[in-house]
N, C-alpha and C positions, 0 to 999 in steps of 0.2 A: 503493500499500500503506500502511495505517495506521501511524502511528509505534509504537503498541503491538504490531503485528505485526513491523514490521521490525526492531527493536531485539534481540528475542530471536533472530530468524533470523540477524542479523549476529554475534550473540554465539556461537551455535552453530557458524556457518562459521569464525569465526576461531579459536575455541578448538580445533576439529579440526585445524587445521594443526599443532598443537603436541601433539596427543594420541597415546598409545601404544595398541596393540592391546589389547583386554580379554583376560583370561586366566582360568584356574581361580580360583573364589572361595577355594579353600583356600589360594590363595597371597596373598590380600588380607588385610591385617591379620594375619598369620601368629602369633597369640598363642600357639599350641600349642607353639612352639619356646621359649617363655621360661620360666624357673624359676617355681614357683607364686607366690612372692612378687612377682616382677617383673611377671607376668601380671596378678595382682590390681591392682596399681598402674596398668598400662596400661589395664585395663578401665574403672577408676574415672575416670582421667584422659579417656578416650574419651567416657564418659557426661557428664562435666562439660563437655567440648567441645560436644557436641550439644545440651546443655540451654543453652548460651549462644551466643555469636556464632559460634562454631566450626562450627555447623549450617550457616551460610550459605557457608563454604568447603568442607566435607565433602560437602554435599548439592548438587553440581552447579555450584559454584564462583561463586556470586553474588559472593562477595567473594574475591579471589585469595588474602588472607592473612586470618587471624584470630588473635587472642591469646586465651589462657586466662586466667581470673581467679586466678592463682595467681603471686606474685612471691616470688623468692629475694633474700636480701640476704646479703653476707658481707664480713668484713673484708678490706681490700686488703693489709694487713700480715701477718695471719695467716689466709689463707683456709681455710675448712673447706668443701670441695666434695662431701662425700659424698652429701648429698641430691640435689644437682644431678647428680651422676653416675649415681646410681640412677634418677632420673626420665629421664635421657638414655637409659639401658638400656631403660626401658619405652617410650619414644617411637621407638626404632629399628625396632620392629615396626609402626608406622604407616605402611605402604606399599601400594600397590595398583597394581602394573604400571606403575610409572614416573608415576603422575599424582598421588599424595599422598605428602606428607613432614611431619614434625614434628619439632621439636628445641627444646632451651634455647639461648637467645641472651642475650648480656649487653649492658647499656647502657653507653654510653661515658662518661657523667658519674659522678664520684665524689662522694658527699655525706657529710660528717662521716666520712671514712675508710672508707665502705662503698660497694660497688658492687651494683647490682641486676641481677637476671636475671629473664627470663620466658620463658613456653612460646609458641611459635607454631606454626600449622599453615599448609601451603600446598596450594592446589590448582594443580600445575604447568601444565597446559594454559592455565588462565585467567592465571596469572602471565606466561606467554610471550606470550599475546595482549596483555597490558597493557604489557609492555616492548616489544614490537613497535610498538604504536599510539603510544607515547611515545618513540619512537627519538631525537628531538632532546634529551629529557631525559636518557635512560639512557645512550646511546652515548658521550658523552664521558668517561663513567667506565669504558669498556671492558665495559659490560654489554650483552650481546646476549640475544635471546629464550630461548636454551636456557642461559644462565648458571645456575650453582648457585644456588638461592633464598636461601640463607643469605649468600653472596657478595653478591647484590643487597641484601638487608636491612642487612648489616653496613657496606657501602660507604655506604648513605644515612645509616645511624646515626651514622657518624663525621664526617659533613659538618656545616657550620655551619646554623644555624636556618633560613634561608628554604629551603635546598635540602633540608634533613632534613624540614620539614614537608610540602613539596610531595611528595617521594618517598613518605613515609609515606602521605600521602593517596591517591596513586595505588595503592600496595600494598594498602591497606584497601578499597579500591573505592569510595571516595565519588565522587559526581558531580563533574566537572570544574569546574563553576561554583563548587561549594562549596570546592574546593581552591584555586582561584584567589582566591576572596574571603578565605579564612582566611590565606592567605600575605600579601596585600595588608594586612589588618588587623593582622597581626602586625609587618609592616614599618613600619606607620604608629605603632604603639604603641612600638616600640623607638626609632623616630626622634624622637618627641615627648613620649612618656610618657603619652600620652592612651589611655586604654582605649576600643576601639571596641565600641559596643553591640551586642549579638547575642541572638538565640534559637537554639533547637536543634530540628532534626528528629529525632524519637525514635521508635524501633520496638521492640517486645517481643520476648523470647526466651522459652522456657519457663520458665527460672529467674526473669526479671524482667519485670513488666508494663510498665515504663518504663525507657528508656535502656539496652535490650539492645544495640541499635545506635544511634548518636548521631552526628550532626555539626553544626556550628555553621553560621548563616547570619545575614545582617543582620537587624537588629531589625525592619525594615519588610518582611521577606521575604514573599511570597505564593507558595504552593506552585506548584511547576512540574511540567511532565510528568515529567521525570527522577525527581522525588521520588515522584510517584504510581506510576509504573511499578515503581520499587525497592520501594515500600512493598507493592504488590500481589504482586509475586513473593515477597518475604519472607514476607508473610502465608499465601500458598499453601504455601510449604515448611513453615513452623511448624505449619500445620494437619495436613498430612500427617504431619509428625513426631510430633506428639502422638498421633495416632491409632496410629501404629506404637509409639509409647513405651508406650501403654496395654497393648499385646498382648505386648510383648517384655520388660518391665522389671518386676520384682517377684518376690516368692517363688514358685518353681516355674515361672517363665517362662523363655523361651530365653536372655535376657540380651543385652547390648549388642553383642557380637561378632556373633552372629546377626541382630541388627537391622540392623547396617551391611551385612553380607554379603548378606542378602536383599534389601535395598534397592538394591544395586548390581548385583544379579544379573538378566540380561536373559531369564531363564526357562530358559536352556539351560545353566546352570552357569557362564556366563562373566561375569566381575565388572569393572565400571569405574564411576567416579563420573559419568561422562556418561551413564549410563543412567538418572539422575534428570534428567528434563528441566526446564528452566526454565519457570515459569508463563508462558502466553501473555498 
C-alpha cells in the first residue's frame, strides 16, 4: 500500500478508537441555547476559527488542536476578566457529541505585570490518538488518551521549554521530524547562544495566503513526504471550505452554524466531525 493511502487509513482507524457516536445535528454547536449577544459572539468566533487554522481541527482533525488569532492580556495585580468570561460562555457551546471542545487558556509566563490568554479548539478523538501514540512523552505527566484536553495543554504549558516545545508541537499536529528538529535547535541555541538557521513550511488558510499554518525546518530542508501529504490534505479541506463558505456566508445566506452542521451531517441528520473525511 502506498504511503499516501496508508497514512490516512491509519489516521481514521486510530481516531475511531477515541470517537463518540454521532448524534442529532441540533445538539452540535447548540447556539440556540445562548443569549442573543453571546450567540452572536460565538458565531463570529466560529467563523474566525474556520477562516484560520481552526479549520484543520474542526474539519476532520488534521490538527488535534488549533489556536484562534485573538489574544487577551490582563493585569496580574488587578485582573479584569469580563471579556475572557464572556468569550468562555460563547465557547461553551462549541461541542459536538464529545468530539469538539473550545475554551480560553492562560499562558504561564508574566510579562511586565501582565498575563496573556488565548482561544484553543480541540478535536478530541484526534487528540486522544496523539496522546496514545506518544505515550512515552505524555504518560509520565499522568496524561492518558482520555485526559481532559485543557489538562493536557495546561500541563505542557507549565513545563520548562524543551518539554513545552515538544508537547505543543505534538498537540498542534506538526510532523515528528519537525518537532524533533525544533527542540534540538532550541536546545543548541540556549546552550551556545548560536541561532540555528531555518526556513519555514507555510500553508494558506482562507484568511491568509501565507503562514496560515507554519512550522520551522532546517535551512537546507528538502520537502519530505510528510510535508507533501499534510499540504495536500490541507489544500483539499481549504478548497472544500471555500466552496461551502461561498454558499453559506453573506447577507441572506444560512450562516456559519448551518455551514458546520451541514458539513458534519451524514445525510441522516446525524452529525460528527468524523463525517469530514481526510483527503486521500
